[in-house]
C-alpha positions, 0 to 999 in steps of 0.5 A: 589086547582089550576085553571084549575085542575079538581075536579074529575081528575080519571073520566075525565081519565077514561071517556077519556080512553073509548072514546078511547077504543071504537074509537079503538075498531070501526075503527078496524073493517073490514069496507067491512064487514057490517054484523058484529055485536058489542056490548058494555056494557056501565055501564053508557050511556049517551043519551042527558038527564039529567040523565045517564042510567045504565047496557045498551047495545048499538048495532052496525051492521057494521058502524050503531048503530041499538039497544040502551038499557036495557041489560035486553031488547038488544038482542046481536046476536050469534055471535057477537064481545062483548065489555065490559065498564060495569064499563065506561060511554060511549057517543055512536054517540059522532063523533066530538064535536069541530067545526067550523061554518065558513072556510068550503070552497073547500080549507078548509085544506090549510086553516087549515094549514095557520091558525094554 
């Protein structure tokens, strides 16, 4: 195996595709509708511990995650938009995995353009 190659390329692509799909659905929702419910069915859910939770529901109202739990315990409100990611791994609440500590001054955009 060459350096830089993933050991499990299919899993990496699937995870990336799942994250993109969730982001696309989240950005497509109407931000002016705070009563819009979305239920994401997750086959595996990363919650920050050493193990993945299986068969989970992430319930979103407007732009906030309101509940996360097993499919047996979370009640999906009637009329909710359902996103079926039961064959994927989901990372709820992940906003930005790459940040810089320095350089966040008032002219940050110009700084980024100049330093790129």
